[in-house]
C-alpha positions as CSV (number, residue, x, y, z in Angstrom):
1,M,11.3,58.3,-32.8
2,R,10.0,54.8,-32.1
3,K,7.8,53.5,-34.9
4,N,4.2,52.9,-33.9
5,T,3.5,49.2,-34.4
6,M,0.4,48.9,-32.1
7,N,-1.8,47.9,-35.0
8,A,0.5,45.2,-36.4
9,P,-0.9,41.7,-35.8
10,L,1.1,39.3,-33.5
11,Q,1.7,35.7,-34.1
12,L,3.3,32.9,-32.1
13,K,6.6,31.9,-33.6
14,V,9.0,29.1,-32.8
15,N,12.7,28.8,-33.2
16,P,12.7,25.0,-33.9
17,E,16.4,24.5,-33.5
18,N,16.5,26.2,-30.1
19,L,13.4,24.4,-29.0
20,V,14.7,21.0,-29.9
21,H,18.0,21.7,-28.1
22,S,16.1,22.9,-25.0
23,L,14.1,19.7,-25.0
24,K,17.3,17.9,-24.1
25,W,17.0,19.3,-20.5
26,S,13.3,18.4,-20.2
27,F,14.1,14.6,-19.8
28,T,14.4,13.8,-16.1
29,N,16.4,10.6,-16.7
30,R,19.2,9.9,-19.1
31,T,17.8,6.4,-19.6
32,T,14.3,7.6,-20.7
33,Y,15.1,6.4,-24.3
34,L,15.1,2.8,-23.2
35,G,11.4,2.9,-22.3
36,E,10.6,4.8,-25.5
37,L,12.4,2.2,-27.7
38,M,10.5,-0.6,-25.8
39,Q,7.2,1.2,-26.5
40,N,8.0,1.6,-30.2
41,A,8.6,-2.1,-30.5
42,R,5.4,-3.0,-28.7
43,R,3.4,-0.6,-30.8
44,A,4.9,-2.1,-33.9
45,G,3.5,-5.5,-32.9
46,A,6.9,-7.0,-32.1
47,S,7.0,-10.4,-30.3
48,Y,10.1,-9.2,-28.4
49,V,12.6,-6.4,-28.0
50,A,16.3,-7.1,-27.5
51,F,19.0,-4.8,-26.1
52,D,22.6,-5.8,-26.7
53,Y,25.4,-3.8,-25.1
54,C,29.1,-3.9,-26.0
55,A,31.2,-2.3,-23.3
56,D,34.3,-2.1,-25.5
57,T,32.6,0.2,-27.9
58,N,30.0,1.6,-25.6
59,T,27.4,0.7,-28.1
60,L,23.8,-0.4,-27.5
61,T,21.9,-2.3,-30.3
62,V,18.1,-2.5,-30.1
63,T,16.3,-5.0,-32.2
64,D,12.7,-6.0,-32.6
65,D,10.6,-8.0,-35.1
66,G,7.7,-5.6,-35.4
67,C,6.1,-4.3,-38.6
68,G,9.0,-2.0,-39.2
69,I,9.3,1.7,-39.9
70,D,7.7,2.8,-43.2
71,S,8.9,6.4,-43.2
72,L,12.2,7.3,-41.6
73,E,11.2,10.9,-42.2
74,T,8.3,10.6,-39.8
75,L,10.6,9.1,-37.2
76,L,12.8,12.2,-37.4
77,T,9.9,14.6,-37.3
78,V,9.2,16.1,-33.8
79,A,5.6,15.9,-32.7
80,E,4.6,13.5,-35.5
81,S,4.3,9.9,-34.3
82,G,3.6,8.1,-37.6
83,W,1.2,5.7,-35.8
84,D,-2.4,5.2,-36.9
85,V,-5.2,7.4,-35.7
86,E,-6.7,4.8,-33.4
87,L,-3.4,4.1,-31.6
88,I,-2.7,7.8,-31.2
89,A,-6.1,8.3,-29.6
90,K,-5.8,5.3,-27.3
91,E,-2.2,5.7,-26.2
92,H,-1.6,9.5,-26.7
93,A,1.5,8.8,-28.9
94,F,2.8,12.3,-29.6
95,G,6.1,11.6,-31.4
96,V,8.4,13.2,-28.9
97,G,10.0,10.1,-27.3
98,F,12.5,9.3,-30.0
99,L,14.2,12.6,-29.3
100,S,15.5,11.0,-26.1
101,A,17.5,8.5,-28.2
102,L,19.1,11.3,-30.1
103,F,20.2,13.0,-26.9
104,A,21.4,9.7,-25.5
105,C,24.3,8.9,-27.9
106,R,26.9,10.5,-30.2
107,H,26.1,8.4,-33.3
108,L,22.9,6.7,-34.5
109,E,22.5,3.9,-37.0
110,L,19.1,2.6,-38.0
111,S,17.8,0.0,-40.4
112,S,14.2,-0.9,-41.1
113,K,11.6,-1.5,-43.8
114,G,11.7,2.1,-44.9
115,G,15.5,2.3,-45.3
116,C,18.7,2.8,-43.3
117,F,21.0,5.6,-42.2
118,S,24.1,6.2,-40.2
119,V,24.8,9.7,-38.8
120,D,26.0,11.7,-35.9
121,T,23.2,12.8,-33.7
122,D,24.5,16.4,-33.7
123,H,24.0,16.4,-37.4
124,I,20.3,15.4,-36.9
125,L,19.8,17.9,-34.1
126,G,21.4,20.6,-36.2
127,F,18.6,20.1,-38.7
128,Q,21.0,18.9,-41.3
129,P,19.8,16.6,-44.1
130,V,20.2,12.8,-43.4
131,E,20.9,10.5,-46.3
132,V,18.6,7.5,-46.3
133,L,19.7,4.4,-48.2
134,P,17.1,1.8,-49.4
135,V,16.8,-1.6,-47.8
136,T,16.1,-3.9,-50.7
137,D,16.0,-7.2,-48.9
138,W,14.5,-6.4,-45.5
139,N,14.9,-9.3,-43.0
140,G,11.8,-8.3,-40.9
141,L,13.9,-6.8,-38.1
142,T,14.2,-3.1,-37.1
143,E,17.7,-2.5,-35.7
144,I,18.8,0.7,-34.0
145,R,22.4,1.1,-32.9
146,L,23.4,3.8,-30.5
147,V,27.1,4.6,-30.3
148,D,28.8,6.2,-27.3
149,I,25.7,6.2,-25.2
150,A,25.3,8.3,-22.1
151,N,26.4,6.7,-18.9
152,G,23.6,5.2,-16.8
153,P,22.4,2.1,-14.9
154,L,21.5,0.3,-18.2
155,E,20.8,-3.2,-17.0
156,N,19.1,-2.3,-13.8
157,T,16.9,0.3,-15.6
158,L,15.9,-2.3,-18.3
159,A,15.2,-4.9,-15.6
160,D,12.9,-2.4,-13.8
161,L,11.1,-1.4,-17.0
162,A,10.6,-5.0,-18.0
163,T,8.8,-6.1,-14.9
164,G,5.3,-5.4,-16.2
165,F,6.0,-5.1,-20.0
166,P,3.6,-7.1,-22.2
167,I,6.3,-8.5,-24.5
168,P,9.6,-10.2,-23.7
169,V,12.6,-7.9,-23.1
170,H,16.1,-9.4,-23.6
171,F,19.4,-8.0,-22.4
172,N,22.6,-9.5,-23.9
173,G,20.7,-12.6,-24.8
174,V,19.0,-13.1,-21.5
175,S,15.3,-12.7,-21.1
176,L,14.5,-10.2,-18.2
177,P,12.0,-11.3,-15.6
178,R,8.5,-9.9,-16.1
179,P,6.8,-10.9,-12.8
180,N,4.0,-8.2,-13.1
181,A,3.1,-8.6,-16.8
182,I,-0.4,-9.8,-17.4
183,D,0.7,-12.5,-19.8
184,S,3.5,-13.7,-17.5
185,I,1.2,-14.0,-14.4
186,G,-1.9,-15.1,-16.2
187,A,-4.8,-12.9,-17.1
188,A,-7.0,-14.9,-14.7
189,E,-5.2,-13.3,-11.7
190,F,-6.3,-9.9,-12.8
191,V,-9.7,-8.4,-12.3
192,A,-11.4,-5.7,-14.4
193,S,-12.0,-2.4,-12.8
194,P,-13.0,1.2,-13.9
195,V,-9.3,2.1,-14.1
196,G,-7.9,-1.0,-15.7
197,A,-6.7,-4.5,-14.7
198,I,-5.8,-5.1,-11.1
199,R,-4.0,-8.0,-9.5
200,L,-4.8,-8.0,-5.8
201,I,-2.4,-8.6,-3.0
202,N,-2.6,-11.9,-1.1
203,L,-5.4,-10.9,1.3
204,L,-4.4,-13.4,4.0
205,D,-1.0,-11.6,4.4
206,S,-1.6,-9.2,7.3
207,Y,1.9,-7.7,6.9
208,R,1.0,-6.0,3.7
209,H,-0.4,-2.6,3.2
210,Y,-3.6,-3.3,1.3
211,R,-3.8,0.2,-0.4
212,D,-0.2,0.2,-1.6
213,C,0.3,-0.4,-5.3
214,L,2.6,-0.6,-8.3
215,V,1.0,1.1,-11.3
216,Y,1.8,0.5,-15.0
217,L,0.7,2.5,-18.0
218,Q,1.3,0.8,-21.4
219,G,3.5,-1.7,-19.7
220,L,5.9,0.8,-18.0
221,P,5.9,1.8,-14.3
222,V,4.4,5.2,-13.6
223,Y,3.8,5.0,-9.9
224,R,5.4,3.1,-6.9
225,G,3.7,3.1,-3.6
226,Y,5.6,3.6,-0.4
227,Y,6.7,0.0,0.2
228,Y,8.2,-0.2,-3.3
229,H,10.8,2.4,-2.3
230,I,12.3,0.4,0.6
231,G,15.7,-0.9,-0.4
232,D,15.7,-3.9,-2.7
233,T,12.3,-5.1,-1.6
234,T,10.5,-7.7,-3.7
235,Y,7.2,-6.7,-2.2
236,L,4.3,-8.2,-4.2
237,G,1.4,-5.9,-3.5
238,N,-1.5,-4.7,-5.7
239,I,-0.5,-4.5,-9.4
240,V,-2.4,-2.2,-11.6
241,H,-2.3,-1.9,-15.4
242,L,-4.1,1.3,-16.3
243,D,-6.4,1.8,-19.2
244,S,-4.3,4.0,-21.5
245,A,-7.4,5.6,-23.1
246,Q,-8.3,7.1,-19.7
247,F,-4.8,7.9,-18.2
248,M,-2.0,10.0,-19.6
249,A,1.7,10.0,-18.6
250,R,3.5,13.3,-18.3
251,L,5.7,14.2,-21.2
252,P,8.4,13.8,-22.2
253,D,9.6,11.0,-19.8
254,R,6.2,9.4,-19.4
255,D,7.2,8.0,-16.1
256,K,4.6,9.8,-14.0
257,L,0.9,10.3,-14.4
258,V,-0.6,13.7,-15.2
259,D,-2.6,14.9,-12.2
260,E,-0.9,12.1,-10.2
261,A,-2.5,12.8,-6.8
262,D,-6.0,12.7,-8.2
263,M,-5.3,9.7,-10.4
264,I,-3.8,7.7,-7.5
265,K,-6.9,8.5,-5.5
266,L,-9.1,7.0,-8.3
267,I,-6.8,3.9,-8.5
268,R,-7.0,3.3,-4.7
269,E,-10.7,3.6,-4.8
270,A,-10.8,1.0,-7.6
271,I,-8.5,-1.3,-5.5
272,A,-10.7,-0.9,-2.4
273,A,-13.8,-1.8,-4.6
274,A,-11.9,-4.9,-5.9
275,V,-10.9,-6.0,-2.4
276,E,-14.5,-5.7,-1.2
277,S,-15.8,-7.7,-4.2
278,R,-13.2,-10.4,-3.6
279,L,-14.1,-10.6,0.1
280,M,-17.8,-10.8,-0.6
281,A,-17.1,-13.7,-2.9
282,L,-15.0,-15.4,-0.3
283,K,-17.7,-14.8,2.3
284,T,-20.1,-16.8,0.1
285,A,-17.7,-19.5,-0.7
286,L,-16.0,-20.1,2.7
287,S,-17.2,-21.4,6.1
288,A,-17.6,-18.7,8.8
289,D,-14.4,-19.8,10.6
290,D,-12.4,-19.7,7.3
291,F,-13.8,-16.3,6.4
292,L,-12.8,-14.9,9.8
293,T,-9.1,-15.5,8.9
294,Y,-9.5,-12.5,6.7
295,F,-10.2,-10.2,9.7
296,P,-6.9,-8.3,9.3
297,V,-7.8,-7.1,5.8
298,L,-11.4,-6.4,6.8
299,R,-10.1,-4.2,9.6
300,E,-7.4,-2.5,7.5
301,C,-9.8,-1.7,4.6
302,G,-12.7,-0.5,6.7
303,L,-14.9,-3.5,5.8
304,I,-15.8,-4.7,9.3
305,R,-19.5,-4.4,8.2
306,L,-19.1,-7.6,6.2
307,L,-19.1,-9.4,9.5
308,N,-22.5,-8.1,10.6
309,D,-24.3,-11.4,9.8
310,V,-21.4,-13.8,10.4
311,D,-22.6,-16.0,13.2
312,R,-19.3,-16.0,15.2
313,L,-16.9,-13.4,16.4
314,P,-13.3,-12.9,15.3
315,K,-10.8,-14.0,17.9
316,E,-8.9,-10.7,17.5
317,L,-11.7,-8.8,19.1
318,V,-12.6,-11.0,22.1
319,S,-10.5,-12.1,25.1
320,R,-10.7,-13.4,28.6
321,I,-9.2,-11.9,31.7
322,Q,-6.7,-14.4,33.1
323,R,-5.4,-12.5,36.2
324,P,-5.8,-9.2,38.0
325,P,-5.5,-6.2,35.6
326,V,-2.4,-3.9,35.4
327,C,-2.2,-0.3,34.2
328,D,0.6,-1.0,31.7
329,T,0.7,-4.3,29.8
330,D,4.0,-3.4,28.2
331,L,5.7,-3.1,31.6
332,F,3.8,-5.6,33.7
333,G,2.6,-8.2,31.1
334,D,-0.8,-8.7,29.5
335,F,-3.6,-9.8,31.8
336,L,-5.8,-10.9,28.8
337,E,-5.7,-14.1,26.8
338,T,-7.3,-14.9,23.5
339,V,-10.3,-17.2,23.5
340,D,-9.5,-20.8,22.5
341,Q,-12.9,-21.4,20.8
342,P,-14.9,-19.0,18.6
343,I,-17.7,-17.2,20.4
344,T,-20.9,-18.1,18.5
345,Q,-24.1,-16.1,18.1
346,S,-26.1,-18.9,19.6
347,A,-24.0,-19.0,22.7
348,V,-24.4,-15.3,23.2
349,K,-28.1,-15.2,22.5
350,S,-28.8,-18.1,24.9
351,G,-26.9,-16.3,27.7
352,Q,-24.2,-19.0,27.8
353,V,-21.6,-16.3,27.2
354,Q,-21.8,-12.8,28.7
355,L,-20.0,-10.2,26.5
356,V,-18.8,-7.0,28.1
357,T,-16.8,-3.9,27.3
358,I,-14.6,-2.0,29.7
359,D,-13.1,1.4,28.9
360,D,-11.7,2.1,32.4
361,Y,-8.3,3.7,32.7
362,L,-7.0,1.9,35.8
363,T,-5.1,4.7,37.5
364,A,-8.1,6.9,37.2
365,D,-11.1,4.5,37.4
366,G,-9.6,1.6,39.3
367,A,-9.7,-2.1,38.8
368,L,-13.1,-3.0,40.2
369,R,-14.9,-3.6,36.9
370,Y,-12.1,-5.7,35.6
371,L,-12.0,-7.9,38.7
372,L,-15.8,-8.4,38.7
373,A,-15.6,-9.5,35.0
374,W,-12.7,-11.8,35.7
375,K,-14.4,-13.5,38.6
376,K,-17.6,-13.8,36.7
377,G,-15.9,-15.3,33.7
378,W,-17.3,-12.7,31.3
379,V,-15.8,-12.3,27.9
380,L,-14.2,-8.9,27.1
381,V,-14.9,-7.4,23.7
382,D,-12.9,-4.8,21.8
383,N,-16.0,-3.2,20.2
384,R,-14.7,-2.3,16.7
385,F,-17.8,-3.9,15.2
386,D,-20.1,-2.1,12.9
387,A,-23.1,-0.4,14.5
388,G,-25.3,-2.9,12.6
389,H,-23.5,-6.0,13.9
390,W,-25.7,-8.6,15.6
391,V,-23.5,-8.5,18.7
392,Q,-24.4,-4.9,19.7
393,P,-27.6,-5.6,21.6
394,Y,-25.9,-8.2,23.7
395,L,-22.9,-6.1,24.8
396,R,-22.9,-4.9,28.4
397,H,-20.9,-1.7,28.7
398,L,-19.6,-1.9,32.2
399,S,-17.9,1.5,32.2
400,Q,-21.4,3.0,31.9
401,E,-22.6,1.3,35.0
402,E,-22.0,2.3,38.6
403,V,-19.7,0.1,40.6
404,Q,-19.5,-0.2,44.4
405,C,-16.8,-1.6,46.6
406,E,-18.0,-2.7,50.1
407,I,-15.2,-3.4,52.6
408,L,-16.0,-6.3,54.9
409,E,-14.5,-6.8,58.4
410,E,-12.0,-3.9,58.1
411,S,-9.1,-4.1,60.6
412,H,-7.4,-0.8,60.1
413,R,-6.3,2.0,57.7
414,A,-3.1,3.8,57.0
415,Q,-2.0,6.6,54.8
416,F,0.8,5.7,52.4
417,Q,2.8,8.7,51.1
418,G,5.4,7.6,48.6
419,I,7.4,9.2,45.9
420,W,5.0,8.0,43.2
421,V,1.7,7.5,45.0
422,W,-0.2,8.8,48.0
423,V,-3.1,6.6,48.9
424,T,-5.2,5.2,51.7
425,A,-4.5,1.5,52.4
426,V,-7.5,-0.3,53.9
427,F,-6.8,-3.7,55.5
428,C,-9.7,-6.1,55.8
429,Q,-10.9,-9.8,55.7
430,R,-12.4,-9.4,52.2
431,Y,-14.4,-6.9,50.0
432,R,-17.4,-7.1,47.8
433,I,-17.7,-5.6,44.3
434,Q,-21.3,-4.9,43.2
435,M,-22.8,-3.8,39.9
436,G,-26.5,-4.0,39.6
437,A,-27.6,-7.5,40.5
438,D,-24.0,-8.9,40.1
439,S,-21.6,-9.2,42.9
440,V,-18.5,-11.0,43.9
441,E,-16.5,-11.3,47.2
442,I,-12.6,-11.3,47.0
443,E,-10.2,-12.1,49.8
444,E,-7.0,-13.1,48.0
445,H,-6.3,-10.1,45.6
446,G,-6.0,-6.5,46.4
447,T,-7.6,-3.8,44.4
448,Y,-7.3,-0.1,43.6
449,T,-10.4,2.0,43.4
450,G,-8.8,4.8,41.3
451,N,-7.6,8.3,42.0
452,E,-11.1,9.6,41.1
453,Q,-12.8,7.1,43.4
454,D,-11.4,7.9,46.9
455,D,-7.9,6.8,46.0
456,I,-8.1,3.6,48.2
457,V,-6.0,0.5,48.0
458,V,-7.9,-2.4,49.5
459,I,-5.8,-5.2,51.0
460,P,-7.7,-8.4,52.0
461,C,-6.2,-10.8,54.5
462,H,-5.1,-13.4,52.0
463,E,-3.4,-11.0,49.6
464,T,0.1,-12.2,48.9
465,R,0.9,-11.2,45.3
466,G,1.0,-7.4,45.4
467,D,-0.7,-7.1,42.0
468,V,-2.4,-3.9,43.3
469,L,0.9,-2.0,43.0
470,E,0.7,-2.5,39.2
471,Q,-2.7,-0.9,39.2
472,V,-1.8,2.2,41.1
473,S,1.1,3.5,39.0
474,R,3.6,2.8,36.1
475,F,6.5,4.0,38.4
476,C,8.1,5.7,35.4
477,E,10.2,8.9,35.1
478,N,9.2,11.5,32.5
479,D,11.7,9.9,30.1
480,D,9.9,6.6,30.6
481,D,12.7,5.0,32.7
482,Y,11.2,2.4,35.1
């Protein structure tokens, strides 16, 4: 009969040896130990950390000039970091990382202020006692030698880890580049933010993605935006060094943030705020023309409202019609040209310049409004401006106005029934386009009234170019073959 143990108290128990051996498979990368040894040197106040690899013996020696290790027993105690309370609270040092070094090699030798030992890592991981010898004349260096290390991209990994690290990192006597470290770049290039220090992208570079970022925590990379994963790119975007008191990296590798999606959202919000602050400062410091050179980033970051009181318009949003319109500018060429001089607020308010918008789709709505605007010399606006921009009251929205086409001195009509189009062709001396009080007569360019406006092609007597054909249809198959 089974003994009744229902009233016996239960208690969580741990098999420490099995737990430690299981932790070997919790590290995502075999080279995790490199970052951990770098962090230990930094936390010890070292001025550098050096990695020297001997291929003949497959041995890696790590040296730093920090304060040294007082207690080697603490070093070999899982979940006990040995750091002071303030550092543990600030950097979440849990005392797990050194395990990665034990899993990374066959034999480990260590020498520091608190003593030295030389032992196989299986001996340590088997919970066997390790003999520690005293160091009577310590030279101020902590040296860790890993023998028969696991294969891995040693130099490339160190080079990547060093890019934002706050102290110099040497490999085989050569100092590795640290292009994103605060001390290497210069602290003045970083701005304070609620998440940490941010170095902004060059805002005049319209080819960048302004929200993309490379994020460091305690000097090591924990997040790479999309553009950092493209080949061997040297993309220099937004660099973020997080406040380690607020953010935590996922154990044991510490190469990704806990709650990454939520944290990256906070980081991007901080970047957006920093970009806005920088642009507002530039707006105060620069002339209107110079500030408008930042239009691409204003558009990309949703900050068009900063243009509301700038007394001229960005060239990217205004254009002039230079010839009759076409329904497909990729196939038939663009009929618009950028303005050569900025459109000023005074010119618009005085009526010297008439600004218009046209939203017509040529094959449906026809070309009449475009032709009228062209002949009148009106300036076409791509209205991406904020609702509070000064330009809004002066915009004439032609697509919201009724347009009429009066055929003058018609000679004859004919039905054209082709493979692509079926229209009525009207031949005449000229035709008049009218919108409200504005009108123009045209005798040298044909026009298409649109398939929703009687489907008429008007051909005046002096038409010679045939532009109207490019208003009627794209002449493309379903697979886009012309």
